[in-house]
C-alpha positions as CSV (number, residue, x, y, z in Angstrom):
1,M,58.9,31.9,-30.6
2,F,61.3,29.3,-29.8
3,I,61.8,31.0,-26.2
4,R,58.0,31.0,-25.6
5,S,57.8,27.3,-26.5
6,L,60.7,26.6,-24.4
7,S,59.3,28.3,-21.5
8,T,55.9,26.8,-21.9
9,A,57.8,23.3,-21.9
10,I,59.8,24.1,-18.9
11,L,56.7,25.7,-16.7
12,G,54.9,22.3,-17.9
13,A,57.6,20.2,-16.5
14,L,57.9,22.2,-13.4
15,C,54.1,21.8,-12.9
16,V,54.3,17.9,-13.4
17,F,57.5,17.8,-10.9
18,G,55.6,19.9,-8.6
19,V,52.4,17.8,-8.7
20,S,54.2,14.6,-8.5
21,M,56.4,15.5,-5.5
22,G,53.3,16.6,-3.7
23,C,51.7,13.1,-4.1
24,D,54.0,11.5,-1.7
25,R,53.8,14.1,0.9
26,A,52.0,13.1,4.1
27,E,48.7,15.0,5.0
28,S,47.8,16.5,8.0
29,P,45.7,14.8,10.7
30,A,43.1,17.5,10.3
31,E,43.1,16.9,6.5
32,V,43.0,13.0,6.8
33,R,40.1,13.5,9.5
34,D,38.1,15.7,6.8
35,D,39.0,13.4,4.2
36,V,37.7,10.4,5.9
37,S,34.6,12.4,7.2
38,D,34.0,13.1,3.4
39,A,34.2,9.6,2.1
40,R,31.9,8.2,5.2
41,K,29.3,10.8,4.2
42,E,29.7,10.1,0.5
43,A,29.5,6.2,1.4
44,A,26.6,6.8,3.6
45,E,24.7,8.8,0.6
46,Q,25.6,5.9,-1.7
47,V,24.3,3.2,0.5
48,A,21.2,5.1,1.1
49,D,20.6,5.7,-2.6
50,A,21.0,2.1,-3.0
51,R,18.7,1.2,-0.3
52,G,16.0,3.5,-1.8
53,A,16.4,1.9,-5.3
54,A,16.3,-1.6,-3.8
55,A,13.1,-0.4,-1.7
56,E,11.6,0.8,-5.1
57,K,12.4,-2.4,-7.0
58,T,11.0,-4.5,-4.0
59,A,7.7,-2.6,-4.3
60,E,7.6,-3.1,-7.8
61,V,8.1,-6.7,-7.7
62,R,5.3,-7.1,-4.9
63,R,2.9,-5.2,-7.1
64,E,3.7,-7.5,-9.8
65,V,3.3,-10.5,-7.8
66,A,0.1,-9.7,-6.6
67,D,-1.2,-8.8,-10.1
68,E,0.2,-12.3,-11.1
69,A,-1.5,-13.8,-7.9
70,K,-4.8,-12.1,-9.1
71,D,-4.3,-13.6,-12.6
72,V,-3.7,-17.0,-11.1
73,R,-6.6,-16.9,-8.7
74,A,-8.8,-15.9,-11.6
75,A,-7.5,-18.7,-13.9
76,A,-8.2,-21.0,-10.8
77,R,-12.0,-19.8,-10.5
78,D,-12.2,-20.1,-14.3
79,G,-10.8,-23.7,-14.3
80,A,-12.9,-24.8,-11.2
81,E,-16.1,-23.7,-13.1
82,K,-15.1,-25.6,-16.0
83,L,-14.4,-28.4,-14.0
84,N,-17.7,-28.3,-12.1
85,D,-19.6,-27.9,-15.7
86,A,-17.4,-30.8,-17.1
87,S,-18.6,-32.8,-13.9
88,L,-22.3,-31.9,-14.5
89,D,-22.0,-33.0,-17.9
90,V,-20.8,-36.5,-16.9
91,A,-23.6,-36.9,-14.3
92,M,-26.3,-35.9,-16.5
93,A,-24.9,-38.3,-19.2
94,R,-24.9,-41.2,-16.3
95,I,-28.5,-40.1,-15.4
96,E,-29.8,-39.8,-18.8
97,G,-28.1,-43.5,-19.4
98,E,-29.9,-44.8,-16.5
99,R,-33.3,-43.4,-17.7
100,K,-32.7,-45.1,-21.2
101,I,-31.8,-48.4,-19.5
102,S,-35.0,-48.2,-16.9
103,T,-37.2,-47.3,-20.1
104,E,-35.8,-50.1,-22.1
105,R,-36.5,-52.6,-19.4
106,C,-40.1,-51.2,-19.2
107,E,-40.5,-52.5,-22.5
108,A,-40.6,-56.1,-21.2
109,L,-44.0,-55.1,-19.4
110,A,-47.3,-54.6,-21.0
111,G,-50.3,-52.3,-20.5
112,D,-50.7,-50.4,-17.5
113,A,-47.6,-52.1,-15.8
114,Q,-45.1,-50.6,-18.7
115,S,-47.0,-47.2,-18.3
116,A,-46.4,-47.1,-14.6
117,C,-42.7,-48.3,-15.2
118,K,-42.0,-45.8,-17.6
119,S,-43.6,-43.1,-15.2
120,S,-41.3,-44.4,-12.4
121,A,-38.2,-44.2,-14.7
122,D,-39.1,-40.4,-15.7
123,A,-39.8,-39.3,-12.0
124,T,-36.4,-41.1,-11.0
125,Y,-34.8,-39.3,-13.8
126,E,-36.3,-36.1,-12.9
127,T,-35.2,-36.3,-9.1
128,A,-31.7,-37.3,-10.1
129,K,-31.4,-34.5,-12.7
130,A,-32.6,-31.9,-9.9
131,Q,-30.1,-33.3,-7.3
132,A,-27.2,-33.1,-9.8
133,E,-27.9,-29.5,-11.1
134,R,-28.2,-28.6,-7.3
135,F,-24.9,-30.4,-6.4
136,F,-22.9,-28.7,-9.3
137,E,-24.4,-25.3,-8.9
């Protein structure tokens, strides 16, 4: 048993010694040429893989940006519609205010003059209202 352990230890030491001695020896030009060629191929494959991954990421980012751009355009359209509606509300408030003012001024008149004045104020109101609604459609 002892001899078997001793021979295994000696064999292991010889293997380590043999391997370490082989590390310092120069390779032949053919071996170097083959190793360099293999390294170039491996590097080229790694670069190709990295480029493929980068192209996939770029396409993914472009899709995300396009989707977000659609969202931005939709939000801009919605915002524009809300601003348009708000502007119509302001215009209608101004038009209705002018109608009330005109109607109150008509109160200073009597009879047919007052009726004509109120009819004129109503006609002006209807015209202004129609113009505002057409403008803010």
